[in-house]
C-alpha positions, 0 to 999 in steps of 0.5 A: 534565503537558500543557506537560512534554508538548508539548516540541520533543523529543517533537514531533521524536520524533512528528515522525519517527514520522508521517513513518516511518508515511507512508513505510512506506504510501507505500514499500509502496503504490507498489510494490505499484501497480507490481508490482501492474500486471506481475502483473495484465498477466502473468495475462491473457497467454496464452503459454504459455513464461509459464505457469510464471511466472503460477502463481508469481504466482497463489500469492503473491497468493492466498498473501499476500491470505490471511495476516493482515500481522501475521503475514507481518511476523513471518514476514519478521521471523523470515526476516531473523534467520536470514538472519544479515545486518544488516537495520534493522526498518524494511526489514523492515517495508516489506518486509513492506508491500510484499509485502501491497500488491503481493498486494492492489494486484494483484488491484484492477488486475485487477479494473481491467483486466477491466472494459475490455471485451474488444472494445477488446482485440480492436480495439487487436490488429487495429489491429496494437498492441503490449501495451504500446501497447494498455494504454498507449492503449486500456486503461489511460486506460479501466480507471484509472476503476475502479482508482483509488477501491479503491486509494486506500481501500487506501492509507488503509486500510494508513496505519493498519494499518502501526501493527502494525509497531509489534510488532518495534520499529519507531518509527511513532506508535503505537510513539511512542505506546507510549514516551510512555506508559511515560514516565510521562504520561497514556493519553489525552493521549498517544493522543489526540495520536497520534488527531489526527496519525493523522487529520492524515495520512489526512485530505488523502489523504483529499480528494486522493482524492477530488479525483482520482476526481472528475476522472477520473469527468468525462468520463465522465458528460458 
């Protein structure tokens, strides 16, 4: 059974599923970080002209932070079916991940920006800094220490939650485990291998996150 399980075909199948799992998480969190920064900055603006945009992004964040990932995934899946366009399952899952990641990471970034004392913002305004200069030179270097730990924790959490994409047929690690189990391989062997692969994917990322946190914390503790 073991020799029949560890074949080159199964190894390539599992490697492809592993890459899909990582890609889903990376695409979602990278997009979420970019859009989350934009949303967090927009929410700090006080311009009346931007009020409708602020209302829309706040509504988006509050909705998708309160809807389970599986429900969001199914909503996007059925919306894609109704659209009439040929959209791949991976693209549907990626869009769902981006929505959830943007909502959560925007709150993480907002908390990080709020952790920088208002005096810092006011000093930059007195120095006639633009918003971009204030963020790049004053706020983000200080806020990043607060943003990174929960953002990386979310990244690792979502790495595991991406298993829900298997519910619509995306070939990621959990789906691969189901396929191999249905081919007659023992569940302990199949899902034990999936467990090892999840660990092999998440542990180096966890170590990387800790290393980055330590490097960012050094100047603060001197």
